[in-house]
PAMAR-548051 format. One line per field, with one value per residue (C-alpha): residue in one letter; x, y, z. Coordinates in steps of 0.1 Angstrom, whole numbers. Example, Ala and Ser with C-alpha at 12.3 -4.5 7.8 and 13.67 -1.06 7.14 Angstrom:
REM residues 2
rest: (A S)
X: (123 137)
Y: (-45 -11)
Z: (78 71)
END
This chain:
REM residues 672
rest: (M N N G R A L I V L F G L V I F F A I L V T A L I N L Q V G K H E K Y K F L A D R Q Q N S G S Q I I A Q R G F I K D R N G K V L A F T N N D I S F F V D T R M L K K G E T E K I A E K F S E V F G K S K T Y Y K N L I N S S K K N I C I E K K A P M E K A L M I S D F T I D A L Y K T E D Y S R V Y P Y G S L A S H I V G Y V D L K T N G I A G I E K Q M N E N L T G E N G Y R Y I E Q D V L G R M V S V N E E L S K T P V P G N D I L L T I N K D Y Q K V L E D E L Q N G V K S F Q G N S G V G I V M D P N N G E I L A M A S F P S Y D P A N Y N V F P D T T L R N R V L T D T Y E P G S T I K S I I M S M L L E E N L V S E N E I I N T E N G R Y K I K G A R I S D S H K Y E Q L T V R E V L E H S S N I G M V K L S D R I N P N T F Y K Y L R D F G F G N T T S I D L P G E T E G T L K K P A N F S G I S K A F I S Q G Y E I S I T P I Q L L A A Y G A L V N G G Y L Y Q P F V V K E I K D F H G N T I E K S E P K K I R K I I N N E T S N K I K E F M I G V V E S G T G K A A Q L K D L L V G G K T G T A Q K L I N G R Y S S R H H N S S F I G F F P A D N P K I V C L I L V D S P Q I G R Y G G Q V A A P I F K A V A Q R I V E A D V T I A P N K I R I D R K E D L I E E M F A D I N S E G I A P E I L N T S N I G E E T T V N R I K E D Y S N R T T M P D L K N Q S L R S A V T S L T Q L G L K Y K V I G T G K V V E Q S I N P G D K I N P G D V V L I T C R A T E K L K G L K I N)
X: (643 680 685 656 672 706 690 673 706 724 697 700 738 735 710 732 763 744 733 768 783 757 765 802 798 776 802 832 816 785 798 834 839 821 841 873 867 860 891 912 898 906 942 949 942 949 957 959 993 987 1009 1033 1021 1044 1067 1060 1092 1103 1120 1154 1143 1138 1111 1080 1058 1065 1050 1064 1061 1049 1037 1008 1009 978 971 943 935 916 948 969 985 995 1024 1024 1008 1038 1063 1046 1044 1081 1093 1072 1082 1119 1115 1090 1099 1064 1058 1049 1018 1006 1007 992 963 958 958 935 910 898 884 892 917 935 961 990 1012 999 1021 1053 1084 1100 1132 1113 1093 1125 1135 1105 1108 1123 1098 1071 1039 1008 985 1007 1004 1012 998 1014 1000 1014 1016 1020 1049 1055 1092 1091 1059 1037 1060 1041 1011 986 1003 1011 977 969 954 928 933 931 958 933 942 918 935 963 986 976 941 949 973 958 954 991 1003 981 998 984 978 992 980 997 983 996 990 981 979 949 957 959 997 1015 1032 1042 1035 1017 1038 1016 986 1004 1009 1036 1023 1033 1043 1026 1043 1064 1053 1080 1068 1079 1083 1117 1118 1143 1121 1091 1108 1118 1083 1066 1091 1088 1050 1045 1068 1051 1016 1025 1045 1018 990 971 944 961 983 992 1023 1032 1065 1064 1087 1070 1086 1069 1043 1061 1051 1082 1066 1030 1020 989 993 981 993 987 1003 991 998 973 950 919 927 928 897 885 895 932 930 919 944 936 958 931 899 897 887 893 892 928 930 958 977 951 965 995 971 949 980 992 959 963 999 990 961 983 959 986 1022 1047 1052 1017 1005 973 953 949 927 947 935 897 875 839 827 789 783 811 839 874 903 941 959 986 971 990 979 992 1012 1027 1012 1042 1038 1002 1013 1043 1022 992 969 932 922 948 937 900 906 928 905 877 896 891 860 840 841 879 883 865 883 917 906 894 925 946 926 902 867 882 901 938 934 963 968 955 920 896 903 875 869 863 839 841 812 803 801 763 762 786 772 783 812 821 853 863 860 875 905 911 907 870 839 861 871 901 922 959 968 950 968 1002 996 985 1016 1037 1023 1031 1068 1076 1068 1030 1023 998 1010 989 1005 1014 1029 1034 1067 1071 1057 1080 1074 1091 1120 1127 1114 1096 1060 1048 1066 1048 1055 1048 1015 1010 974 975 995 980 1004 1034 1070 1073 1044 1058 1091 1074 1052 1082 1100 1069 1069 1106 1097 1070 1097 1125 1104 1068 1048 1069 1101 1100 1106 1140 1169 1204 1222 1194 1167 1131 1098 1063 1031 1015 978 955 918 891 872 835 822 785 779 799 835 854 880 897 900 921 937 973 994 1025 1034 1069 1095 1132 1158 1141 1160 1154 1126 1130 1108 1074 1061 1028 1024 988 980 944 935 969 964 999 1009 978 987 1004 1036 1040 1031 1034 1063 1087 1077 1083 1117 1127 1116 1134 1166 1168 1161 1188 1213 1205 1203 1232 1216 1188 1210 1246 1257 1249 1249 1256 1226 1231 1201 1194 1203 1169 1151 1133 1121 1109 1091 1072 1062 1053 1039 1004 999 974 949 955 981 1010 1017 1048 1071 1087 1121 1112 1110 1146 1152 1154 1121 1119 1090 1094 1087 1055 1021 1005 974 945 949 917 898 927 926 962 995 1013 1051 1063 1101 1120 1091 1099 1085 1059 1047 1046 1026 1001 997 991 966 946 946 933 964 983 1020 1053 1083 1119 1145 1142 1145 1134 1115 1138 1116 1079 1065 1035 1047 1035 1003 994 957 952 923 917 934 963 997 1026 1062 1082 1119 1135 1171 1186 1206 1244 1247 1223 1239 1250 1225 1213 1176 1169)
Y: (307 308 338 356 350 362 394 400 395 417 444 442 446 475 492 484 498 528 535 529 552 578 575 577 608 624 614 626 656 666 661 666 696 680 648 667 688 657 640 671 675 639 642 678 695 731 744 780 793 820 850 858 888 918 928 956 973 1002 1033 1016 984 963 937 941 915 889 856 821 797 768 735 713 675 654 617 604 572 558 555 539 505 479 489 526 538 524 540 574 572 563 591 618 606 609 645 660 642 628 591 567 558 594 594 559 568 600 583 555 579 591 574 603 631 638 666 650 681 717 746 727 750 749 734 705 701 699 668 650 662 630 608 598 578 582 588 616 651 686 722 756 770 805 820 857 863 892 888 913 900 928 956 982 959 988 1002 970 953 917 894 866 829 837 864 893 924 932 960 986 988 952 965 999 986 952 957 965 938 910 905 884 847 822 788 755 730 694 664 632 595 573 569 607 607 638 632 668 705 724 755 772 771 778 813 824 843 880 887 917 951 959 987 1009 1028 1061 1042 1039 1004 1015 1045 1023 999 1027 1042 1009 999 1033 1035 1001 1007 1040 1028 999 1021 1047 1020 1035 1017 1022 1046 1059 1075 1090 1104 1126 1147 1181 1193 1169 1149 1116 1093 1078 1057 1051 1029 1019 999 972 958 925 898 902 865 856 886 864 858 895 916 943 970 959 956 991 1018 1044 1070 1073 1059 1073 1109 1127 1162 1174 1195 1220 1208 1230 1261 1263 1264 1291 1311 1310 1324 1353 1360 1357 1382 1406 1404 1399 1409 1386 1406 1419 1414 1394 1395 1358 1366 1346 1314 1319 1334 1333 1338 1337 1316 1291 1288 1288 1279 1276 1254 1281 1314 1338 1374 1381 1365 1376 1362 1339 1327 1320 1292 1282 1277 1265 1291 1283 1318 1335 1314 1320 1358 1359 1337 1362 1386 1364 1367 1334 1330 1337 1313 1286 1292 1288 1256 1243 1254 1235 1204 1199 1186 1170 1138 1143 1119 1098 1067 1043 1030 1038 1075 1095 1132 1143 1171 1209 1231 1258 1293 1293 1265 1282 1289 1319 1299 1277 1296 1296 1259 1251 1273 1248 1218 1209 1211 1198 1162 1154 1124 1121 1122 1156 1171 1159 1174 1207 1209 1201 1233 1252 1244 1242 1278 1274 1248 1220 1188 1157 1129 1098 1063 1050 1063 1043 1014 991 961 927 938 968 994 1024 1025 1053 1077 1098 1135 1157 1174 1209 1214 1251 1279 1288 1311 1330 1321 1348 1334 1299 1310 1328 1299 1276 1300 1298 1260 1258 1279 1253 1226 1248 1268 1255 1223 1203 1201 1163 1163 1181 1164 1168 1183 1192 1219 1206 1224 1211 1213 1192 1183 1168 1165 1149 1121 1120 1090 1083 1119 1136 1146 1123 1135 1101 1094 1116 1117 1126 1139 1156 1167 1180 1187 1186 1199 1231 1255 1233 1207 1174 1154 1161 1134 1129 1107 1101 1078 1069 1070 1066 1058 1069 1105 1110 1143 1152 1166 1137 1108 1116 1140 1114 1089 1115 1122 1085 1082 1114 1105 1071 1084 1111 1085 1061 1086 1111 1130 1143 1164 1162 1192 1188 1218 1223 1234 1247 1241 1241 1210 1210 1203 1172 1190 1220 1195 1182 1217 1231 1201 1207 1239 1219 1219 1193 1187 1165 1130 1128 1100 1077 1090 1124 1111 1101 1119 1100 1098 1095 1095 1132 1136 1116 1134 1128 1149 1154 1188 1186 1212 1235 1271 1282 1270 1243 1241 1217 1221 1188 1168 1145 1156 1129 1139 1176 1168 1147 1176 1201 1178 1175 1213 1216 1236 1234 1234 1238 1217 1227 1201 1166 1152 1171 1204 1234 1263 1271 1302 1305 1309 1287 1302 1323 1321 1299 1293 1262 1266 1287 1278 1269 1268 1243 1239 1206 1195 1159 1147 1147 1111 1115 1146 1141 1113 1113 1110 1094)
Z: (361 370 347 365 399 386 373 406 425 400 403 441 439 416 440 470 453 441 477 489 464 472 509 502 480 508 534 513 497 515 551 543 565 595 595 588 618 639 627 633 668 675 662 672 705 716 750 762 774 801 796 824 844 844 872 897 907 929 914 916 899 931 924 946 927 901 887 894 865 886 873 885 878 872 867 844 863 833 813 840 832 856 878 868 900 918 894 897 935 937 914 931 965 955 941 966 998 1005 1011 983 1003 1001 963 959 981 962 928 940 954 919 889 866 868 901 909 927 930 927 919 920 916 881 895 909 877 857 877 864 828 815 834 809 816 793 823 838 824 836 832 838 870 877 912 921 944 967 978 1006 1022 1035 1024 1004 1003 1003 972 953 961 953 927 928 920 883 887 881 900 929 947 945 915 906 900 887 861 855 818 814 837 822 787 758 762 737 723 717 691 692 670 689 680 685 722 727 730 716 683 673 679 651 650 624 646 678 692 716 747 752 788 805 809 839 862 878 908 923 956 972 987 1014 1024 1025 1049 1072 1072 1079 1106 1125 1120 1134 1163 1170 1169 1192 1216 1220 1219 1190 1170 1137 1118 1084 1070 1036 1022 991 970 972 940 917 935 935 964 978 1005 1017 1046 1066 1098 1105 1072 1054 1033 997 990 1017 1016 1022 1058 1067 1076 1052 1076 1072 1035 1027 1021 1048 1032 1004 1019 1055 1062 1094 1109 1107 1138 1141 1109 1090 1107 1084 1054 1070 1079 1043 1031 1055 1044 1007 1011 1031 1060 1086 1093 1110 1142 1146 1182 1187 1219 1229 1259 1285 1270 1271 1244 1232 1197 1189 1220 1213 1238 1224 1247 1247 1273 1277 1290 1268 1270 1236 1208 1176 1144 1140 1176 1170 1147 1167 1199 1180 1195 1188 1199 1177 1146 1152 1154 1124 1102 1109 1086 1056 1034 1035 997 997 1026 1007 974 990 1007 973 956 981 971 999 990 958 951 943 913 925 903 929 934 962 969 986 984 1020 1028 1026 1032 1007 1020 1017 1043 1067 1101 1121 1136 1107 1098 1134 1137 1103 1112 1141 1119 1126 1104 1075 1067 1046 1036 1045 1008 1004 1033 1021 986 1002 1023 992 978 1010 1008 971 962 959 933 939 922 915 936 916 922 886 873 841 821 802 779 785 763 786 761 777 767 789 813 839 841 871 868 882 891 899 916 950 968 957 964 991 1010 1007 1021 1050 1060 1059 1084 1106 1105 1113 1144 1153 1155 1170 1195 1195 1198 1174 1194 1194 1156 1159 1142 1156 1126 1102 1104 1097 1097 1103 1123 1150 1150 1176 1169 1191 1173 1169 1188 1186 1175 1203 1204 1227 1253 1252 1214 1192 1158 1165 1136 1126 1090 1084 1057 1053 1046 1058 1034 1003 1010 993 1015 1031 1055 1073 1103 1117 1146 1155 1192 1210 1247 1257 1250 1229 1213 1180 1195 1218 1195 1158 1160 1175 1148 1121 1137 1136 1099 1089 1108 1091 1056 1060 1072 1045 1016 1015 986 1008 1030 1018 1039 1076 1099 1136 1155 1191 1212 1249 1267 1285 1252 1266 1297 1277 1254 1283 1293 1259 1241 1255 1236 1215 1244 1270 1298 1288 1298 1320 1308 1334 1326 1339 1375 1379 1412 1445 1463 1500 1525 1528 1491 1490 1491 1525 1521 1496 1479 1458 1480 1487 1475 1483 1468 1487 1490 1463 1470 1475 1461 1431 1398 1399 1433 1423 1392 1412 1436 1408 1391 1424 1426 1390 1379 1347 1347 1328 1338 1334 1344 1360 1395 1426 1426 1435 1424 1418 1401 1426 1461 1489 1505 1475 1464 1434 1409 1388 1354 1367 1351 1374 1363 1383 1380 1389 1394 1395 1425 1421 1413 1384 1368 1332 1326 1290 1284 1250)
END
């Protein structure tokens, strides 16, 4: 009986051990990989190391964007031991200057993980490097930094919270800037504490490439300062400016105002974030006239001194009325451009075959993107000859019925002044790896030859005349010749051209004999001055003057230019050649004004010329405005002469030349 029981127990033990051995074999052999994986996962953990984003620099190596290696600190409240909350609060209060209560309340507010310091600077993080508590851990938390704030923001762009490029170069070159992330594998004890780093499984991150731009940071600062000052002074809605080397297409500065801070882009409206230089189209007005004139010269359809009948400022073509503010009977071809005669340009453009006219406009880049290496560029619109109406050429020659972007016009003017080559504009000069080795270098790209060198030289002469003798006098520099063209175009508001809203522009180049810079200034809807020669030309002058003063390589040899001392007064008189009477600045009315000088009657219904002598300039201008007359002004102070004698019959639109002279005590006063 006892032997039977022993056998049963023995048999049971054999079966038990057989099952146990089978289970162990299955565990050790059959499920070896599974449990090895679980054990490794418990003892080893991996974390991604984000690669540092590359630098964005200007052409001289000045950093426009970089990444901060910030550190964020967390507490796992489940691992806290007694008294450790107090220790953490005390240490962090000492380093970061916040109260201990702040940190204790923060830690006690969570039952899991809680961030107690986000994006702490590396120098602060190092002060806590020797402070170890199991529940306290840290992670790398990079921040994108733009050291000059809003400077060049529309070029540089910005990144999102994960440092992915969203706009500008940050977006365009995102793949190059991003780099390759790394990994860190660590061995842990049973409590999850780090024992060692597994170097074999870990991978060092590779920083992103650095992007060197063609932008000159100093030029950029000048352009942004003067554009902002100008838009505010003339009470415009917005403004854009571009500076380019016409000989290779390198963009040296590019600005849109209002601007924004790329580090806080989310608080700005979309209208501020977009790069208007590339995205916004407009009708260029009279700045297109230099392009049209170059076609005529290239096709030998005009000669410089040919006389054009400009119809005393009034002309009809196929039922459309064309007018000039100055009633010139005739002008030479050169003077047509200098004085921005609409009638002259309309008549001259009629000589060009529509297909040839269209081809040149396309060759200059209108109706196509420039393919600049920045995102968001639009094409603009250019009608094909089959869609031309009977007056399309006439209106395009004045800068209407065509829409362009500022970058297109700048590239076209580069071709006008560099000998006839259209270059593709670009902003990325070079790409380097984190060791400083060049990966890629941009080379100037010629798109096509449009006009010959002789035509280019001749159109440059014409545009120098615009600044020296025509509508662009306000762009003159004291000791350097510049050339350029003014432009004023009425804006379409609710389907109709507005007499109150204009795009006012000036595009110029310098030095005139060997252009190294071409610069466009465009102001939207200025309320003071309003017109290209009054608004954009002075902004251009301020930009050009500061660039020349800051960079001696632009114009190493200054020249003495003798000009009339009454430049300012002539500017007031001639600036309205673009179509509308000028605004008179307050500085013009510097003569003494007495009760004798004040207007005492309403001249609005008068048909004869009153006596303006001894009136102040302001009073005289008011009288002429009431009479419906246009005027030229020479001098400042009181009126001493008038071209239409008192009592002579007058008609609305007649032009009166009035000469003024300051009183003795104001002679020699400089008007700036």
